[in-house]
N, C-alpha and C positions, 0 to 999 in steps of 0.2 A: 683202633676203634674205641670210642668213648665207652666207659664202663656201664653207664646208664642205658645207652643204646643197645649194648649187648644184652644186658639184663632184660630190657623190654622185649627184644626179639626172642630170647629164650622163653620168657614168660608167655609171650603170645603163642609160640609153638606148643608149649605145654597145655595152655588153656584150650587151643584148638583140638589137641589130642584128647584131653579130658572130656570136652564137649562131645566129640565124636563117639567116644566110648559110652558116655551116658545116653547118647541118642539111640544106642542099640538096645537099651533097656526100655522097652516099650510097654506101657500099661495097657494101651489099646491103640489100634491103627484105624484111621478113617478109610472108607472105601475108595474115594477119589484123591487120596493123598492127605498128609497131615497125621500127626499122632501125638499122644501124651506120653512123655518120657519121664525118666527119673531126674528131672531138673537139668536137661542138657543145655539150656540157654544160660545157666548160671555162670559157668566159666567165662563166657564171652562178655556177659554183663559186668562181672567183676573186673575183667581186664580193662574194659572201657572206663569204669569208674576209677581205676587206679592210674591209667595212662592217658585218659582224655578221649574226646570225641573222635578226632581225626584218626588216631591209631586204632580206636575201637571199631570205626567203620571199616578200616582195612582188614583187621583180624576177623570181624564178622563176615565180610565179603569172602575171605579165604575159606572160612568155615562153611559158608553157603556153597561154594564150589565143591568142597569135599563132600558135603551132603548130597550134591547131585551125582558125584562119582560113586558114592556108596549105595545110593538108592535112587537111581535116575527115573524121572517121570517127565516126559517132554512131549508136548503137542505142537509147539512152535518155538522158534528162538526167542521171541518176545516173552512168551510164557516162562521159559527157562530163566530169562533175565529177571522177571518179576518174582518168581517163586524161590529162587536160590540166591544169587549174589545181592540183589536189592533187598529182599525180605530179611535175610540173615544179616546182611550188612547193617541194616537199621538197628540191630541190637546195640551197635556202637553209639547210638544216641544217648545211651545211659552215661556216657562220658561227661554230660553236662554237670554231673554231681561232683566231678573231680575237685574243683576249687572250694567245695563246701563241706568236705568230709572231716575237717579238723575241729569243727564246733560240735562238742558232745551233745549239746541240747537239740540241735537240728539234724544231726548226722543221719539218724535212722529215717527221718522223713525224706531226706535227699536220696538215700539209698533206695527206698521203696518207690518214691516218685520217679526217679531216673530209670529204675527197672521197668516200671509201668510204661514209661515213654518209649523205651527201646522195644518192648514187646508190642506196644501199640503200633509202632512203625512197621514191625514185621507183619502184624495182622493187616494193616492197610494194603500192603503189597499183595498179600494172599487174596484179599477181597477183590482188588482190582483184577487180578488174574482170574478169579472165579467168575466175575461179571463178564469179562471179555472172552474167556476160553471155555468156561464150563457151564454156561447159562442153560444149555440143553437139559441139564439135570434138574433145573428149577421147575420144569413142567409149567403149570399155570401160575406159579408164584412169581412175584417180581424178582428179577435176577439179582438186584442189589440186596433185597431182603434175604434171599436164599444164600448168597455168598457171605453175608454178615452172619447169618444163623449157622451155616456150615462151619465157617472158620472160627467163629466164636465158640462153638461147642467144644473144640479141643484146645484152642488158645486160651479160653477162660480157665479151663482146668489146669493147663500148664502155668498160667499166671498165678493161680492160687498156690500150686506146689512150689513154684520158684520163689514167690514172695515169702512164704513161710520158711523155706530153707535159707534164703538170704538173710532173713531176720535172725535166724538161729546161728548162722555161721559168721556173720560180718564181724562182730567184736573179737572172736578168737582169731580170725584171719588178720585183722588189723593189729592185734598184739604180736602175732608171729611174724608178719611181714607188712609193716606200715606202708601207707601210700608213698611212693617214691617222690623225691624232689626232682622235678625236671624243669 
């Protein structure tokens, strides 16, 4: 097996494990699912930025399946698909930054922008799930507005936490383990 492929698979497993451990440190949990964690998305975002979008989508999807196993919440198979593998898989969209991380002047913009894109992808799938499967909680409110408000309430906090932490840890990580050449 190619050394880089083995390194990528080991790093993917470590990042899934780290993300899972961080997901257990909850600052608060929402009543119908979702929570603010200690930056649990960061390892998946980092993996995607280091190894690319395709590999990031795979690792994010595996992480989503583990999230379902660890803390299952299912009302239908489609809801499961939207809220777990598709939502968490979307974190892999952060891999768009991969080819832009060697330019010191624009690096942090790419890191933060790509992280935002990955987290936005996750939020979109949660909102879709909310509109289709949880609109009864909206009461008289528009289901789209309710789903955006509900999911934005915890995803927004998670975005702020993850962005600050990524900003603080990116350069030390890059020095210790530069983005691999693949």
